[in-house]
C-alpha positions in Angstrom: 100.9 82.7 92.9 102.6 85.3 95.0 105.1 85.1 97.9 105.3 87.0 101.3 109.0 87.1 102.6 109.3 88.4 106.2 112.3 90.6 106.6 111.2 91.7 110.1 108.3 92.2 112.4 106.7 88.8 112.5 107.6 86.6 115.7 109.1 89.8 117.2 108.4 93.5 118.2 110.3 95.8 115.7 112.0 96.1 112.4 108.7 95.6 110.5 109.4 94.8 106.7 107.3 92.6 104.5 108.1 91.8 100.9 105.4 90.7 98.3 106.8 89.1 95.2 104.9 88.1 92.0 105.8 87.1 88.6 106.5 90.8 87.7 106.0 92.7 90.8 108.1 93.3 94.0 106.7 95.5 96.7 107.9 96.4 100.3 105.7 97.1 103.2 107.5 99.2 105.8 111.2 99.0 106.6 111.9 99.6 110.3 114.5 98.9 113.1 114.6 97.3 116.5 116.2 99.1 119.4 118.1 96.2 120.8 121.9 96.0 121.2 123.6 98.1 118.6 120.3 98.2 116.6 118.8 95.6 114.6 117.7 96.0 110.9 115.5 93.9 108.6 117.0 90.8 107.0 117.3 92.8 103.7 118.3 90.8 100.7 120.5 93.5 99.0 120.4 92.1 95.6 116.6 92.6 95.5 116.6 96.2 96.5 117.2 97.8 93.0 114.5 95.7 91.5 111.8 96.8 94.2 108.8 98.5 92.2 107.4 100.5 95.2 107.8 100.8 98.9 104.8 101.6 101.3 105.3 103.1 104.7 102.3 102.8 107.2 103.5 105.4 109.8 106.6 107.0 111.0 107.5 105.2 114.1 111.2 103.8 114.1 110.2 100.2 114.0 108.5 100.8 110.7 110.4 103.6 109.0 114.0 104.1 110.1 115.7 101.5 107.8 114.3 103.2 104.6 117.4 105.2 103.9 119.3 101.8 103.8 117.1 101.0 100.7 118.5 103.9 98.9 122.1 103.0 99.9 121.6 99.7 98.4 120.2 101.0 95.1 116.6 101.7 95.5 115.6 104.5 93.1 111.8 104.5 93.4 109.2 106.2 95.7 108.0 105.7 99.3 104.2 105.9 99.3 102.9 107.4 102.6 100.8 110.2 103.9 102.1 113.8 103.9 101.7 113.7 107.8 104.0 110.7 108.2 106.5 112.1 105.9 106.7 115.2 107.9 107.3 113.2 111.0 109.9 110.8 109.6 112.9 113.2 109.7 112.6 113.5 113.6 112.6 109.5 113.9 115.5 109.3 111.6 117.5 112.0 113.7 116.7 110.2 117.0 118.0 106.9 115.3 121.1 108.5 114.2 121.9 109.7 117.9 121.2 106.2 119.1 123.3 104.5 116.4 126.1 107.1 117.2 126.3 105.8 120.7 125.9 102.1 120.3 127.3 101.2 116.9 127.7 102.3 113.3 124.9 103.6 111.2 124.6 101.7 107.9 123.6 104.7 105.8 124.4 108.4 105.6 122.8 111.8 105.4 122.8 111.5 101.5 120.6 108.5 101.7 118.0 110.2 104.1 117.9 113.1 101.6 117.4 110.6 98.6 114.0 109.5 99.9 111.3 110.3 97.4 107.9 110.4 99.0 104.6 110.0 97.3 101.5 111.1 99.3 98.7 108.6 99.5 96.3 111.3 100.8 97.1 113.5 97.9 96.8 110.9 95.2 93.3 109.6 96.2 90.8 110.0 99.0 90.8 107.4 101.7 88.7 104.1 100.8 89.3 104.9 97.1 91.2 102.8 94.8 93.9 104.3 92.7 96.9 103.1 90.5 100.3 103.2 92.1 102.3 101.9 89.1 101.1 99.8 86.1 99.8 96.6 87.5 99.5 97.7 91.1 96.4 99.5 92.7 96.2 100.6 96.3 93.6 101.9 98.8 94.4 103.4 102.2 92.5 104.1 105.4 93.2 105.7 108.8 94.5 103.1 111.4 94.1 105.1 114.6 97.6 104.4 115.9 99.0 108.0 115.3 98.4 110.9 113.1 99.3 110.0 109.6 99.0 106.3 110.1 97.3 104.0 107.7 96.2 100.5 106.8 96.6 99.5 103.1 94.7 97.3 100.5 96.9 96.4 97.6 95.7 94.5 94.4 98.1 93.2 92.0 98.6 90.0 89.8 95.2 88.9 90.6 95.7 88.9 94.4 94.3 91.2 97.1 96.4 91.9 100.0 95.5 93.8 103.4 98.2 95.3 105.6 96.8 96.6 108.9 99.8 98.6 109.9 99.6 99.5 113.6 95.8 99.5 114.2 93.4 100.5 117.0 89.8 101.6 117.2 90.1 102.7 120.8 91.9 105.9 120.4 90.5 108.9 122.3 92.1 111.2 119.8 92.4 109.6 116.5 89.9 108.1 113.9 90.3 104.6 112.6 88.6 103.7 109.3 87.0 100.2 109.3 88.5 98.1 106.5 85.2 96.3 105.9 84.0 99.7 104.3 86.5 99.3 101.5 84.8 98.8 98.1 85.9 95.6 96.6 84.8 93.7 93.6 83.1 90.7 95.3 80.3 92.4 97.2 76.7 91.3 97.4 73.5 92.8 99.0 74.3 94.6 102.2 77.9 95.2 101.5 79.1 92.0 102.8 81.7 89.8 100.8 80.4 87.1 98.5 83.1 85.0 99.7 86.6 85.4 101.1 88.1 87.6 98.6 91.3 88.8 100.5 94.1 86.4 99.8 96.6 87.6 102.3 96.1 89.8 105.5 99.1 90.9 107.6 97.5 91.8 110.9 98.7 93.7 113.8 98.5 91.4 116.9 101.0 93.0 119.2 99.0 92.3 122.3 98.7 88.6 121.5 96.2 86.9 123.8 95.5 89.9 125.9 91.6 90.4 125.7 91.2 93.4 128.0 89.7 96.5 126.4 91.1 100.1 126.6 88.4 101.0 129.2 89.6 98.1 131.3 93.3 99.1 131.1 92.5 102.8 131.8 90.7 101.7 135.0 93.8 99.9 136.3 96.1 102.8 135.2 93.8 105.2 137.2 93.7 103.3 140.4 97.5 102.8 140.1 98.1 106.5 139.9 95.6 107.4 142.5 97.2 105.1 145.1 100.5 106.9 144.5 99.0 110.4 144.6 97.2 109.5 147.9 100.6 108.8 149.4 101.9 112.2 148.1 104.2 110.5 145.5 105.3 111.4 142.0 104.4 109.4 138.8 106.9 109.4 136.2 105.2 108.6 132.7 107.8 107.9 130.0 105.9 108.0 126.7 106.7 108.3 122.9 107.1 111.8 121.6 104.0 111.2 119.2 101.0 109.0 119.4 100.6 107.4 123.0 102.2 110.4 124.6 99.3 112.7 123.4 96.8 110.1 124.2 97.9 109.8 127.8 98.1 113.5 128.3 94.4 113.7 127.3 93.6 110.9 129.6 95.4 112.4 132.6 93.7 115.7 131.9 90.2 114.0 132.1 91.1 111.8 135.1 93.3 113.9 137.4 92.1 117.5 137.2 93.1 118.2 140.8 96.5 116.8 140.4 99.6 119.0 139.1 100.8 117.7 135.8 104.1 118.5 134.5 104.7 118.0 130.8 108.1 118.3 128.7 107.6 120.9 126.0 108.2 118.5 123.1 105.0 116.6 124.0 102.8 119.8 123.8 104.5 120.8 120.6 103.3 117.5 119.1 99.8 118.0 120.5 99.7 121.5 118.9 100.7 119.8 115.6 98.0 117.2 115.8 95.4 120.1 116.2 96.7 121.4 113.0 95.8 118.1 111.4 92.0 117.7 112.1 91.5 115.2 109.3 93.2 112.6 111.7 91.2 113.3 114.9 88.2 111.1 116.2 84.9 111.8 114.5 81.2 111.2 115.5 79.6 107.9 114.3 78.1 109.9 111.5 81.5 110.8 110.2 81.3 114.5 111.2 84.3 116.2 112.9 84.0 116.6 116.7 85.1 120.2 117.2 83.0 120.4 120.3 84.6 117.6 122.2 88.0 116.1 121.2 89.4 119.0 119.5 88.0 121.3 122.1 89.4 119.2 125.0 92.9 119.3 123.3 92.7 123.1 123.0 91.5 123.4 126.7 94.4 121.1 127.8 96.9 123.5 125.9 95.4 126.5 127.7 95.1 124.7 131.2 96.5 127.3 133.8 97.9 124.7 136.1 99.8 122.7 133.4 103.5 123.0 134.2 106.0 123.1 131.4 109.6 123.3 132.5 111.8 125.1 130.1 115.2 124.5 131.9 116.8 122.3 134.3 116.6 124.9 136.9 112.9 125.0 136.5 112.7 121.1 136.5 114.8 121.0 139.7 112.5 123.8 141.3 109.3 121.7 140.4 110.6 118.5 141.8 111.3 120.0 145.0 108.2 122.0 145.3 105.6 119.5 144.3 104.3 116.6 146.2 101.7 114.2 144.5 102.0 115.0 140.8 102.3 113.5 137.4 105.4 113.9 135.1 105.2 113.3 131.3 108.7 112.8 129.5 109.2 112.1 125.9 111.1 108.8 126.0 109.1 105.7 126.2 112.1 103.4 126.8 114.0 105.8 129.1 117.2 105.9 126.9 117.8 109.7 126.8 119.9 111.5 129.4 116.9 113.6 130.4 114.7 110.6 131.0 117.5 109.1 133.2 118.1 112.5 134.9 114.4 112.4 136.0 114.8 108.9 137.3 117.8 109.8 139.3 115.9 112.4 141.2 112.6 110.5 142.0 114.1 107.0 142.6 115.3 107.6 146.1 111.7 107.7 147.5 109.6 104.4 147.7 106.3 106.4 147.3 107.3 107.4 143.8 106.6 105.4 140.8 107.8 104.9 137.3 104.7 103.8 135.1 105.7 102.1 131.7 102.8 101.7 129.4 104.3 100.4 126.2 107.1 98.3 124.8 110.4 98.2 126.6 112.9 96.7 124.1 115.5 94.3 125.4 118.6 96.2 126.9 116.9 99.5 127.2 117.1 101.3 130.6 113.2 100.8 130.8 113.6 97.0 130.5 116.4 96.8 133.0 114.2 98.8 135.4 111.4 96.4 135.0 113.7 93.3 135.5 115.6 94.4 138.5 114.2 97.9 139.7 116.1 97.5 143.2 119.5 97.7 141.5 118.7 101.3 140.5 116.7 103.0 143.1 113.9 102.5 145.9 110.9 103.8 144.0 108.4 101.4 142.4 108.4 100.3 138.8 105.3 99.0 136.9 104.2 98.1 133.6 100.6 98.6 132.6 99.6 98.8 128.8 97.7 101.7 127.3 96.4 100.2 124.2 97.7 101.6 120.8 97.7 98.0 119.2 95.4 95.1 118.8 94.6 92.3 121.4 93.0 89.0 120.7 89.3 90.4 120.5 90.5 93.1 118.1 92.3 90.5 115.9 89.2 88.3 116.0 87.0 91.3 115.0 89.5 92.2 112.2 89.5 88.8 110.7 85.7 88.8 110.9 85.3 91.9 108.9 88.1 91.4 106.5 88.2 87.5 105.9 91.3 86.3 104.2 92.4 82.9 103.0 95.8 83.5 104.8 96.1 85.7 108.0 99.7 86.4 109.3 99.8 87.6 112.9 102.6 90.1 113.4 104.2 92.5 116.0 104.6 90.2 118.9 107.2 87.8 120.1 106.9 84.2 118.5 105.7 82.5 121.8 102.8 84.9 122.3 101.8 84.8 118.5 101.8 81.0 118.7 99.4 81.1 121.7 97.1 83.5 119.8 97.2 81.3 116.7 96.2 78.3 118.7 93.4 80.3 120.4 92.0 81.4 117.1 92.2 78.1 115.5 90.4 76.4 118.1 87.5 78.9 118.0 87.2 78.5 114.1 83.7 77.2 113.2 82.6 74.7 110.6 80.8 75.6 107.5 82.9 78.7 106.6 85.4 79.0 103.7 88.8 77.7 105.3 91.1 80.4 106.7 94.7 79.7 107.5 96.3 81.5 110.4 100.1 81.9 110.4 102.6 82.6 113.1 105.9 83.3 111.2 109.4 84.7 112.1 111.9 86.9 110.2 113.3 85.1 107.2 110.3 82.9 106.5 108.2 82.9 103.4 104.7 82.1 102.6 103.2 81.4 99.2 99.6 82.3 98.4 
């Protein structure tokens, strides 16, 4: 028997951290933070940290990665297994968190702890969808999760148990490829590649969008119509997006959808797009698995060469463009609008009711983005809306994942408890008879599950 202990990430959005313990093995999946208050960290049991055998990191976003230096402060001396791309991105997220913590509270680790991180690269140890030994008694397999460049899902085999961790997962990215976990070779296969029975003991599943059943296509239609309404009135649309991941996705979407509308992009977002071009192994492929140099990569290159793409290099240029342009789209690299630059932009567009701040992702409690959503009239006259751009799974996606990766225990994570409870009830009500029983769990930080 093994135990899952939730240190964070279940029943909440943020600080993902999941401990797997057996008779002789202790593993940690992710170790992130939550951007609320003075910053929330996983419910780490300090006495366990020196005894961890390995740590796995699914991707670089702060809610999965930024508490890793705290492990080294508390005595961890082992390795962090991730992709080379994720490791190369991690320093930037650590630096941003250090700046945030410096403003709102103390950072519980230092520079030496960041430098102590020892990365091992999944993609250099083994090809994707291939088993390899991590340490004696622990085997792992990885696949691309489609969430951001370098992001992965994991299969772990240890002490006779098989554990699946989706990380943050989507199959609907315009830019990035996701590998279907059902392609993973496992021992209990029969004719046609289907499982002979439920052979996954525990699945930890990204269910960030809860009971939301809309596809990305449906959400993009809503986004496009909302933007068009503002553009028709001559207004400006401010699009705060993360520096990596959703930011580049939405830039490509805007390039496809609003070819005749001026688009202003902060330089850092384009730099990340350029870095993504240098990592073609993460880009979306054709159904036959071949690279799509003639479409996705080509579109990205054309976007970077677009003559009318406006890239301000100074405050003077930003002021000039704000005064000169009427209907236009403005991409800034701060999804929660916490930085001085994001708030500078807001101050300059907020006085006009024809302008719009369009939020497309999570707005943590206490952030400026969340305050704007709650009481926009306290801050300005412009409109503020939230419409999702999918980079996680909703209920249809979770249902599909549970179908292709049937597990005895399924833990739904990455959403608030109320929404996770609703999704669990929905999935249980749909469960048919005649199948090997599955258990679906809605958990919270601090809880345990034996399997």
